N, C-alpha and C positions, 0 to 999 in steps of 0.2 A: 475159409476152408470149407465150410458147410456148402457155400454156393457152388464151389467147384464140383462137389460130388453130385449136387442136383443136376449140373450140366452134363457130367459124364454118364450118369446113370439114368436120368429122367427120361431119356429117349426110349428106353426099354419099358419104363413104367407107364408112360403116357399113352402109348399105342395110338398115336394120331399122326397123320401125314397129309400133305396137300396133293398126293398122287391118287389117281383113280384106282390103281392097283396098289394094295397095301405094301409098303416097304417092309423088308425084313428087319429084324433087330440089328443085324450086322450093318445094314445100310444106314439105319438111324444113328448108329454109333460111329459111322464113317470108318469102318474096319473092312479091309479088302481081303479077298481070298476065301478059301474053304476052311473056315475056322472051327475048331472043335471046342476050345475053351479059352477063356480070358480070365486072368487073375490081376486084380488092381490093388496095389499097395501104396499106402500113404505115409509120407515122412515129413518132418519139419525141415525147412530150408534155413541153413545158418551160414552167414558170411564170416569167414575167418581168413586173415592174411590175404585179403583181396580175392579169395576164391569162395564159391558157394558150394557147400557140402550138405549131404543129407544126414539127419540125425533121427533116431527113433523118438517118437513122441512119448513123453514121460507119462501121459495119461493122468496127470494131476490137475485138480481144479476143473476148469471147463474144457480143457484140451483133451480130446480122445482121438485115437486113430480108428478109422472106419475103413475096413478092407472088404472087397466084394469079389466073389468068384462066380463066373457064369459058364454053364455048359450049353452048347448049341447043337441042334440037330443039323442034318445036311442041307436043310432048306434055309438055314441062317436064323432060326428062331431059338430063343432061350428056352431050354427045357428045365433048367434048375438054376436057382440063384442061392448062394450061401453068403451070409453076412457075418462079419467078425467085428466086434467092438473091443478095443484095447487088447487085441490078439486072442480074444476069447470068442468061441463060436456063439452067435447070438440067435440066429433064426435061419430058416430055409423055406424057399418057395419052389413048387414044381408046377409046370404048365403043360397043357395039352392043347393042340390046335387041329383045325380041320384042313382040308387040302388047299383052301384059299387063304390060309395063314390067319384065320380068325381064331381067337382064343375060345376054347370050349370049357376048360376047367382049370382051377388053380387051387392047390393045397397049401396050407400054412402049417409050419412045424416050429416047435420051440427049441431051445438050446440043448434039450436032451433027446431030440429027435421024435418027440411025441406029436401026433397029429392034433393041431388045435382047432382047425376049421377047414371046411371044404366049400369051394364056390363053383357053381355051374353058371354058364353064360348063355344068353340068347342074343343073337346078332341080327340087326335089321339093316338092309341095304336099299338104296334107291335104284332107279332104273338104269343108272350108269355103273352100278356095282360098287358104289362108294358106301362105306360104313357110316350110317347116320344115327344109329342107336345101339348101345351095348348095355344089356341088363345083367347084373351080377346078383345071384342068389346065394347068400352065405349062410352056412349052418355049422354049428359046433357046440361045444359044451358051454352052457349058459349064454349062447349066442344065436341070434336069428336076425340077420340084417339083409335088407335088399337095397342094392345100389343101382342107379340108372345113369349111364353116361351118354349124353346126347351131343352129336356133332353137327355143326352148321358150317358148310363150306362155301366160300365165294372166291373163286380164282385162287390167289395165293394167301388167303386168310382162312383160318379155322377157328371156330368158336366152340368150346367144350364146356358143357354145363353138367355138373355132378349133382344128382339128387339122392337124398336119403329118404326113402319112402316118397312122399309127394313134395317134400320141402327141398328147395334149392340149397345146396351146401357150399358149392364153390363154382366160380365161373372163371375160365381162362381163355385168353385169345392168343393165337399163334400166327405169326406173319412169316412168310417164306420168300426167298429170292427166286430168281428164274432157274437156279440150279437145285432147288429143293432144300437149301440150307435154312434152318430156323434163324431169323434175324431179329425177332422181337417176341417177347412173351409178356403178356399183361395178366396181373392178378386182380380180379374184379370182385367187388362186394356183390351180394345178391341183388342189390338195386342197380347194378351195372356200372357204378363208379369205380375208377381205377385207383387202387391204393398202393400198387407197386408195379414196376416194370423192369425188364432186363433187355438191354440192347446187345446184340452179338455182332462181331465183325470177323471176317474170315480171310485167310490167305492160302490159296491153292487148296481149298476145301477143308483146311484145318482151322479150328477156332483160334483167333488171334487175340481178341479182347472182348470183355464183357463190361457193361456199365449198368449199375443198379440205381434206379431212380425212385424217389418217393412219389406220392400223389400229386405233388406240386412240381414235378420234374426236377427237383433238386437232387444233386448227385449224392448217393450214399457211399458208393465205393466203385473203384475200377479194379479189374483183374486182367493181367497180361499173361499170355501163354507163350512159352518158348520151348520148342521141341528140340531135345538134345540128342536123342538116339532113335534109330529106326531099325527094323528087322529086315530079313530077306524078302518079306512080302510087302515092303514099303509101308508098313504100319508103324506109327511111333510107339516107342517102348519106354521112353523117359521124357518127362515133362516138368518144366519149372514154372511155377505160378507165382507171380508177384502181385501184391495187392497194394494199391496206392504207392507204387514205385518201390516197394519193399519186398524182398524175397520172403515168400510165405510158406510154400510147401513144394515138395517134389513128389511126383507120382510115377511109379514104375509099373509097367504092365508086362506080364508074361503071356504070350499067345502060343497056343498049340494048334497045329493045322491037321486036317484030315490028310491021310496019305493018298 
């Protein structure tokens, strides 16, 4: 279940693409049309009498429901994200961009709506206009962090290195197909060794299957995606996820469009 949310939401958070011109957040999420907001709701999938039904997650033990709501500007970029855990408002983020869709600032709020931290960004591009470095300067109460995200692009491969100060914190590699779909993501240690990878397969532009492998390429889990309902904009609004051939969760999406 956790991996599903990484796939559905990470595109917005990763801010990387194999395109010379930056994709919008809606493009990264494979959402079509002039979308104003997206609400994502997570349920448990239960098979009863041969039929699969949704049930509210009871939020006991290690199982919790994580719902997200996103507001978009007319250029297709997220301006606000609200996160709910076990139906309770957890945190909020707001974003500001320049005309080229580069992030300029990000504000962090707690579950009471209080401002926790503010980030300002500096973006560096190469001669082709591709983003190669993104610096985040975060300030807040009892907080003063600087993050640097460096991007190295080679055809359909993107390497992203995150630094906290001068120290490498995380390295990820992204591989894309000719249609711009993310088909593989590697999680690397600071020394460059792969400790986990995710393989993605698509059908008509929609994610069909993910396989998570460990450092020895042994299978950890498989997730399968079945799209049950679509709206008038041809965006899916109901999704069944099965893990290792067992129904795991149902995701419902409410999409509001600009008039």
